[in-house]
Structure formats: structure tokens, C-alpha cells
C-alpha positions as MATLAB code, in Angstrom:
seq = 'MRKKRGNIWGNKIEKEGIMKIFLNIDGYYEGLLTTISSNLTVYNSP';
ca = [
       0.000    0.000    0.000;
       2.746    2.426    0.988;
       4.774    1.633   -2.146;
       1.781    2.348   -4.430;
       1.293    5.817   -2.953;
       4.985    6.540   -3.529;
       4.654    5.468   -7.157;
       1.678    7.800   -7.700;
       3.708   10.755   -6.384;
       6.717    9.650   -8.457;
       4.589    9.535  -11.622;
       3.051   12.945  -10.885;
       6.469   14.558  -10.380;
       7.843   12.769  -13.457;
       4.973   13.993  -15.652;
       5.247   17.572  -14.370;
       9.018   17.486  -14.897;
       8.577   16.263  -18.477;
       5.960   18.973  -19.127;
       8.329   21.650  -17.767;
      11.094   20.381  -20.068;
       8.748   20.498  -23.080;
       7.605   24.014  -22.164;
      11.243   25.120  -21.883;
      12.062   23.613  -25.294;
       8.950   25.283  -26.746;
       9.964   28.670  -25.347;
      13.538   28.193  -26.556;
      12.465   27.439  -30.128;
       9.943   30.282  -30.080;
      12.699   32.699  -29.050;
      14.986   31.267  -31.709;
      12.326   31.700  -34.409;
      11.541   35.300  -33.420;
      15.267   36.100  -33.438;
      15.700   34.566  -36.906;
      12.594   36.283  -38.318;
      13.610   39.682  -36.872;
      17.094   39.218  -38.378;
      15.529   38.354  -41.742;
      13.365   41.487  -41.719;
      16.483   43.569  -40.945;
      18.367   41.987  -43.852;
      15.407   42.279  -46.228;
      14.741   45.952  -45.465;
      16.134   48.260  -48.177;
];
């Protein structure tokens, strides 16, 4: 019984940790894309 409860908490923390990692990756790529697009507009401007 005690072990099962521990596993539930472990899974919850694991899932939240994975979600945080995905959110960080998402934010990183979003920042990268905005940087690239802003650089492109600078280069393309006459």
C-alpha cells in the first residue's frame, strides 16, 4: 500500500518534470524563431 502511494507521487512529479522540459524547449524554439525572423526582416529591409 505504501509503495503504491509513492509510485503515484513519483509519476506525478515525473509527468510535471517532463511537461516543464517540453515548455522550456517550446519557449527556446519560439525565441529562436523570433530572433531569426527579426534578423531576416532587418536583412530584407532596403
